[in-house]
TISEVO-678679 format. One line per field, with one value per residue (C-alpha): residue number from 1; chain; x, y, z; residue in three letters. Coordinates in nm, 4 decimals, decimal comma, m for minus. Each point is the difference from the previous one (the first is absolute). Layout:
N
nr: (NUM/...)
kette: (A/...)
xx: (X/...)
yy: (Y/...)
zz: (Z/...)
rest: (ALA/...)
This chain:
302
nr: (1/2/3/4/5/6/7/8/9/10/11/12/13/14/15/16/17/18/19/20/21/22/23/24/25/26/27/28/29/30/31/32/33/34/35/36/37/38/39/40/41/42/43/44/45/46/47/48/49/50/51/52/53/54/55/56/57/58/59/60/61/62/63/64/65/66/67/68/69/70/71/72/73/74/75/76/77/78/79/80/81/82/83/84/85/86/87/88/89/90/91/92/93/94/95/96/97/98/99/100/101/102/103/104/105/106/107/108/109/110/111/112/113/114/115/116/117/118/119/120/121/122/123/124/125/126/127/128/129/130/131/132/133/134/135/136/137/138/139/140/141/142/143/144/145/146/147/148/149/150/151/152/153/154/155/156/157/158/159/160/161/162/163/164/165/166/167/168/169/170/171/172/173/174/175/176/177/178/179/180/181/182/183/184/185/186/187/188/189/190/191/192/193/194/195/196/197/198/199/200/201/202/203/204/205/206/207/208/209/210/211/212/213/214/215/216/217/218/219/220/221/222/223/224/225/226/227/228/229/230/231/232/233/234/235/236/237/238/239/240/241/242/243/244/245/246/247/248/249/250/251/252/253/254/255/256/257/258/259/260/261/262/263/264/265/266/267/268/269/270/271/272/273/274/275/276/277/278/279/280/281/282/283/284/285/286/287/288/289/290/291/292/293/294/295/296/297/298/299/300/301/302)
kette: (A/A/A/A/A/A/A/A/A/A/A/A/A/A/A/A/A/A/A/A/A/A/A/A/A/A/A/A/A/A/A/A/A/A/A/A/A/A/A/A/A/A/A/A/A/A/A/A/A/A/A/A/A/A/A/A/A/A/A/A/A/A/A/A/A/A/A/A/A/A/A/A/A/A/A/A/A/A/A/A/A/A/A/A/A/A/A/A/A/A/A/A/A/A/A/A/A/A/A/A/A/A/A/A/A/A/A/A/A/A/A/A/A/A/A/A/A/A/A/A/A/A/A/A/A/A/A/A/A/A/A/A/A/A/A/A/A/A/A/A/A/A/A/A/A/A/A/A/A/A/A/A/A/A/A/A/A/A/A/A/A/A/A/A/A/A/A/A/A/A/A/A/A/A/A/A/A/A/A/A/A/A/A/A/A/A/A/A/A/A/A/A/A/A/A/A/A/A/A/A/A/A/A/A/A/A/A/A/A/A/A/A/A/A/A/A/A/A/A/A/A/A/A/A/A/A/A/A/A/A/A/A/A/A/A/A/A/A/A/A/A/A/A/A/A/A/A/A/A/A/A/A/A/A/A/A/A/A/A/A/A/A/A/A/A/A/A/A/A/A/A/A/A/A/A/A/A/A/A/A/A/A/A/A/A/A/A/A/A/A/A/A/A/A/A/A/A/A/A/A/A/A)
xx: (m2,8983/0,3844/0,1471/0,3183/0,2710/0,2374/0,3444/0,2079/0,3656/0,1652/0,2935/0,0025/0,2674/m0,2190/m0,3384/m0,3555/0,0117/m0,2681/m0,0446/0,0789/0,3377/0,0574/m0,0444/0,2049/0,2919/0,3484/0,1056/m0,1619/0,2946/0,2325/0,3314/0,0781/0,2636/0,3423/m0,0754/0,2760/m0,1568/0,1802/m0,1329/0,1244/m0,0382/0,1338/0,0670/m0,3439/0,0757/0,3533/m0,1512/m0,0719/m0,3102/m0,2988/0,2250/0,0879/m0,3627/m0,0734/0,2808/m0,1341/m0,3464/0,1244/0,2279/m0,2780/m0,2939/0,1804/0,2839/0,0386/0,0797/0,3582/m0,0008/0,2990/m0,0389/0,2426/m0,0126/0,0897/m0,0959/0,2389/m0,0553/m0,0666/m0,0560/m0,2182/m0,0919/0,3428/0,1896/0,1907/0,2941/0,0854/0,0007/m0,2082/m0,3006/0,1688/0,2587/m0,2650/m0,2163/0,2866/0,1475/m0,3178/m0,2564/0,1326/0,2841/m0,2537/m0,1841/m0,3324/m0,3345/m0,1842/0,0912/m0,1707/0,0717/m0,0739/0,1454/m0,1378/0,0636/0,3199/m0,1074/m0,2393/0,2855/m0,2284/m0,1619/m0,3297/m0,1075/0,2202/m0,1002/0,3625/0,1013/m0,3044/0,0916/0,3488/m0,1381/m0,2324/0,2724/0,2495/m0,2479/m0,1027/0,3636/0,0552/m0,2947/0,0992/0,3575/m0,1021/m0,2388/0,2694/0,2774/m0,2115/m0,2854/m0,0844/m0,0687/m0,3526/m0,0132/m0,2038/m0,0002/m0,0546/m0,1664/0,2388/m0,0679/m0,1185/0,1721/m0,1760/m0,2232/m0,2610/0,1454/0,1890/m0,0670/0,0545/0,3475/m0,1479/m0,3424/m0,1962/0,2806/0,2884/m0,1922/m0,2346/0,3048/0,0772/m0,3636/0,0234/0,3085/m0,1932/m0,2814/0,2590/0,1458/m0,3415/m0,0728/0,3351/m0,0681/m0,3374/0,1560/0,2693/m0,2147/0,2218/m0,0831/m0,0597/m0,0158/m0,1261/0,2186/m0,1184/m0,3760/0,0024/0,2757/m0,1804/m0,3102/0,2111/0,1422/m0,3471/m0,1255/0,3033/m0,0411/m0,3621/0,0873/0,3137/0,1190/0,2835/0,1786/m0,1137/0,3084/0,1985/m0,1567/0,2267/0,2522/0,1639/m0,3053/0,1777/0,1334/m0,2736/0,0343/m0,0619/m0,3803/m0,0335/0,2351/m0,2344/m0,2888/0,2163/0,0940/m0,3622/m0,1084/0,2839/m0,0845/m0,3700/0,0981/0,1685/m0,3144/0,0952/m0,2923/m0,0750/m0,0341/0,2833/m0,1863/m0,3652/m0,1717/m0,3717/m0,1099/m0,3480/m0,0456/m0,3133/m0,0483/0,2878/0,2522/0,1524/0,2463/0,0023/0,3509/0,2148/0,3787/0,0203/m0,0520/m0,2299/0,0427/m0,1118/m0,3307/m0,1766/m0,3170/m0,1291/m0,2358/0,2482/0,2107/0,0817/0,3628/0,2096/0,3549/0,0738/0,3105/0,0135/0,1714/0,0716/0,0669/m0,0786/0,1892/0,1086/0,1658/m0,0808/m0,2046/m0,0554/m0,3479/m0,0457/m0,2918/0,1331/0,3241/0,0809/m0,1275/0,2384/m0,1639/0,0660/m0,1927/m0,2666/0,0554/m0,1878)
yy: (0,1680/0,0096/0,2179/m0,1392/0,1975/m0,1769/0,1334/m0,1570/0,0643/m0,1760/0,0364/m0,1505/m0,0695/m0,0430/0,1631/m0,1185/m0,3322/m0,2046/m0,0404/m0,3640/0,0932/0,2474/m0,2539/m0,2741/m0,1346/0,1108/m0,3594/m0,0194/0,1848/m0,2257/0,1376/m0,1503/0,0284/m0,1324/0,0378/0,0728/0,1744/0,0261/0,2374/m0,1403/0,1957/0,2504/0,3712/0,0821/m0,2102/0,1405/0,3478/m0,1217/0,2112/m0,2404/m0,2361/0,2698/0,1001/m0,3621/m0,0166/0,3169/m0,1468/m0,3216/0,1891/0,2338/m0,2440/m0,2915/0,1464/m0,3153/m0,2180/m0,0375/m0,0063/0,0382/0,1372/m0,0506/0,2139/m0,2144/0,2209/0,0418/0,2420/m0,1516/m0,3479/m0,2616/m0,3530/m0,1035/0,2447/0,3045/0,2264/m0,1440/m0,3571/m0,2738/m0,1245/m0,2824/0,2348/0,2579/m0,2479/m0,1467/0,3394/0,2090/m0,2530/m0,3279/0,1546/0,2062/m0,3087/0,1570/m0,0975/0,2332/0,0846/0,2384/m0,0112/0,2793/m0,0405/0,0809/0,3615/m0,0864/m0,3452/0,1346/0,1914/0,3060/m0,1290/m0,1433/m0,3373/m0,2779/m0,3615/m0,1177/0,2688/m0,0873/m0,3698/0,0927/0,2133/m0,2811/m0,2667/0,2315/0,1129/m0,3619/m0,0962/0,2805/m0,1089/m0,3679/0,0823/0,2050/m0,2616/m0,2661/0,1961/0,1982/m0,2466/0,2131/0,3084/0,1262/0,1550/0,2927/0,0501/0,3603/0,0883/0,2513/0,3630/0,1933/0,1814/0,3366/0,0011/0,2074/0,3526/m0,0016/m0,1308/m0,3724/m0,0947/m0,2766/m0,1058/m0,1048/0,1069/m0,1841/m0,0471/m0,2478/m0,2258/0,0333/m0,0689/m0,3308/m0,0787/0,0823/m0,2355/m0,2785/0,0901/m0,0176/m0,3364/m0,1349/0,1128/m0,1717/m0,3198/m0,0141/0,1399/0,3031/0,3572/0,2525/0,3795/0,2232/0,3138/0,0801/0,0657/0,2240/0,2108/0,0397/0,1048/0,2570/0,1372/0,0375/0,1866/0,2216/0,0775/0,0901/0,2479/0,1660/m0,0765/0,2437/m0,2010/m0,3524/m0,1052/0,0515/m0,3140/m0,2208/0,2513/m0,2329/m0,2213/m0,2844/0,0987/0,1258/0,3039/m0,0195/0,0383/m0,2999/m0,2036/0,0628/m0,1430/m0,3023/m0,0507/0,0241/m0,2708/m0,2349/0,0499/m0,0712/m0,3276/m0,0908/0,0689/0,3469/0,1725/0,3647/0,0188/0,1160/0,0049/0,0158/0,1080/0,0212/0,1348/m0,0694/0,3040/m0,1424/m0,0612/m0,2427/0,1180/m0,2778/m0,0105/m0,2153/0,0011/m0,1374/m0,0002/0,2182/m0,0133/0,2275/0,0412/0,2475/0,0624/0,2562/0,2001/0,2781/0,2889/0,2137/m0,2353/m0,3459/m0,1032/m0,3107/m0,1065/m0,1550/m0,2008/m0,0740/m0,3031/0,1680/0,3489/0,1783/0,0129/0,3618/0,1491/0,2492/m0,1393/0,1492/m0,0979/m0,1312/0,2393/0,3090/0,0804/0,3148/m0,1081/m0,1523/m0,1274/m0,2251/m0,3194/0,0542/m0,1048/0,0329)
zz: (4,1202/m0,0064/m0,2666/m0,1519/m0,1682/m0,2296/m0,0719/m0,2729/m0,0535/m0,2974/m0,2364/m0,3443/m0,2687/m0,3062/m0,0798/m0,0462/0,1734/0,1711/0,3719/m0,0400/m0,1431/0,2775/0,2735/m0,1635/0,1989/m0,0758/m0,0047/m0,3478/m0,1513/m0,2004/0,1329/0,3369/0,2671/m0,1194/m0,3710/m0,2490/m0,3017/m0,3430/m0,2561/m0,3321/m0,3243/m0,2509/0,0129/0,1394/0,3070/m0,0038/0,0573/0,3584/0,0286/0,0157/0,1994/0,2506/0,0350/0,0875/0,2525/0,1659/0,0217/0,1651/0,2385/0,1172/m0,0060/0,1574/0,2035/0,2058/m0,3040/m0,0985/m0,3818/m0,2360/m0,3506/m0,2923/m0,3145/m0,3031/m0,2941/m0,2898/m0,2830/m0,3357/0,1340/m0,1799/0,0889/m0,1427/0,2267/m0,1075/0,0636/0,3413/m0,1295/m0,1554/0,1834/0,1844/0,1514/0,0793/0,1820/0,2073/0,0959/0,0371/0,1151/0,1396/0,1997/0,1900/0,1202/m0,0629/0,1454/m0,2390/m0,3605/m0,2415/m0,3656/m0,2469/m0,3493/m0,3422/m0,0831/m0,1950/m0,1100/m0,2581/m0,1668/m0,0369/m0,3151/m0,1134/0,1485/m0,1407/0,0748/0,0043/0,2477/0,2112/0,0039/0,1061/0,2867/0,1056/0,0129/0,1668/0,2610/0,0777/0,0385/0,2520/0,2045/m0,0149/0,0976/0,2997/0,1178/m0,0310/0,1705/0,2526/0,0806/0,3090/m0,2110/m0,0640/m0,3496/m0,1217/m0,3775/m0,1111/m0,3277/m0,1736/0,0723/m0,3023/m0,2813/m0,0108/m0,3064/0,1767/0,0399/m0,3311/m0,3522/m0,0463/m0,1036/m0,2252/m0,1129/0,3041/0,2310/0,1611/0,3204/m0,1679/m0,0364/0,3753/0,0769/m0,1969/0,2023/0,3163/m0,0948/m0,0334/0,3402/0,1608/m0,1578/0,1159/0,3528/m0,0034/m0,1429/0,2664/0,2841/0,0463/0,0939/m0,2782/m0,0040/m0,2785/m0,0265/m0,3577/0,0084/0,3141/m0,1442/m0,3326/0,1895/0,1979/m0,3253/m0,1506/0,3035/0,0035/m0,3635/0,0474/0,2798/m0,1292/m0,3510/0,0278/0,2682/m0,0398/m0,1853/0,3238/0,1450/m0,2060/m0,1459/m0,2511/m0,0488/0,1801/0,3415/0,2248/0,2235/0,3753/m0,0231/m0,2300/0,2057/0,2898/m0,2071/m0,0770/0,3622/0,1120/m0,2392/0,0923/0,3654/m0,0709/m0,1705/0,3320/0,1957/0,1367/0,1750/0,0134/0,3719/0,2182/0,3317/0,0897/0,3213/0,0631/0,3369/0,1387/0,2216/0,1792/0,3712/0,0043/m0,2612/m0,2117/m0,2899/m0,3151/m0,1361/m0,2776/m0,0056/0,3061/0,3776/0,1994/0,3739/0,2642/m0,1666/0,2223/m0,0455/0,2163/m0,0450/m0,1897/m0,2120/m0,1278/0,0346/m0,0789/m0,0620/m0,3389/m0,0921/m0,3755/m0,1385/m0,3345/m0,1347/m0,3200/m0,3181/0,0470/m0,3062/m0,2698/m0,2843/m0,3438/m0,0908/m0,3540/m0,0781/0,1792/m0,1652/0,1868/0,3370/0,2512/0,3133/0,2986/0,0287/0,2635/0,3562/0,3287)
rest: (MET/ILE/LYS/ARG/VAL/TRP/LEU/VAL/VAL/ALA/ALA/PHE/PHE/PHE/CYS/ALA/THR/SER/GLN/ALA/GLN/GLN/SER/ALA/SER/ALA/THR/ASP/PHE/ALA/ILE/VAL/ASP/GLY/ASP/ARG/VAL/VAL/PHE/TYR/GLY/ASP/SER/ILE/THR/GLU/GLN/ARG/LEU/TYR/THR/SER/ASP/ILE/GLU/THR/PHE/VAL/LEU/THR/ARG/PHE/PRO/GLU/ARG/LYS/VAL/LEU/PHE/PHE/GLU/SER/GLY/VAL/GLY/GLY/ASP/LYS/VAL/SER/GLY/GLY/LYS/TYR/GLY/PRO/ILE/ASP/LEU/ARG/LEU/HIS/ARG/ASP/VAL/TYR/ASP/HIS/GLN/PRO/THR/VAL/VAL/THR/ILE/MET/LEU/GLY/MET/ASN/ASP/GLY/PHE/TYR/GLN/ALA/PHE/ASP/PRO/LYS/ILE/PHE/THR/SER/TYR/GLN/SER/GLY/TYR/VAL/SER/ILE/VAL/ASP/ALA/ILE/GLN/LYS/ASN/CYS/PRO/GLN/ALA/ARG/LEU/THR/LEU/ILE/LYS/PRO/SER/PRO/TYR/ASP/ASP/VAL/THR/ARG/PRO/GLU/MET/LEU/ALA/GLY/GLY/TYR/ASN/GLN/VAL/LEU/GLN/ARG/PHE/GLY/THR/PHE/VAL/SER/GLU/LEU/ALA/ALA/GLN/LYS/HIS/LEU/GLY/VAL/ALA/ASP/LEU/ASN/ALA/PRO/VAL/VAL/GLN/ALA/LEU/LYS/GLU/ALA/MET/ALA/LYS/ASN/ALA/ALA/LEU/ASP/THR/LEU/MET/ILE/PRO/ASP/ARG/ILE/HIS/PRO/GLY/PRO/ALA/ILE/HIS/TRP/VAL/MET/ALA/GLU/ASN/LEU/LEU/LYS/SER/TRP/GLY/ALA/LYS/PRO/GLU/VAL/THR/PHE/VAL/ARG/ILE/ASP/ALA/GLY/THR/LYS/PRO/ALA/ALA/GLN/VAL/SER/ASN/THR/GLU/VAL/THR/GLU/LEU/VAL/LYS/ASN/ALA/ASN/HIS/LEU/ARG/TRP/THR/GLN/MET/ASP/LYS/ALA/CYS/HIS/CYS/ARG/TRP/VAL/ARG/TRP/THR/PRO/THR/ARG/PHE/CYS/SER/TRP/ARG/PHE/LEU/PRO/ARG/ILE)
């Protein structure tokens, strides 16, 4: 009877995923070679944090792809525009002129005017948002749109500003955004519910520091931006696997690989040896985990 020894070497971006996900092809990812990605939004996009995290992911995971990113966030913006011009000017200067192939839209935080739900305000938000989508589709027919549900106002770690909280208004806006995406067959990403969940987990673990997650209740800190980036990437089909190697160390050693190349696989009485050339590398930067406020750590790598 031949005894087989299996050796598995893998690196992952997200946690707790299935083997089916791990072996999925990198071509499933929505951002392709030659893409020009515009991040359009208000001050939360203007922070350039979740957007920079996404750029880092694409650069490290798909180094062979030439992708350009354009940051088009403006503080205080609404569906009507803001301090840097009305919506028509904003779209021409900050979207159309970049000739995008991918556009994300995240607006809503300021559109609710930080007050209880008002049907008239909601109607204005709906019509303004639809106008933006229609205008981009008309002027940039090549662009693939991802609509983003507004990130939350923090009603979790501090007392609610108004009855029921302001985030319930943003959640109603998000429901509309999701329905619009379905109607127009566009991409959609939820950056509200995952952040609310992270806030709840943080509050349960360390109530003394949980308010640092979104210091002013509006603009997330780096840890929450990472949660946002992760969920936008998932909406684009990002997979957790960086590379995967499985070595069958039997009589005739063989390798099962994904996103890497194994050569010079040799086995003798004392060791098993191979040369591995990965087609991607790890997102390597310091991350502040949402539930470990005082713990800085590097993302794991092999």
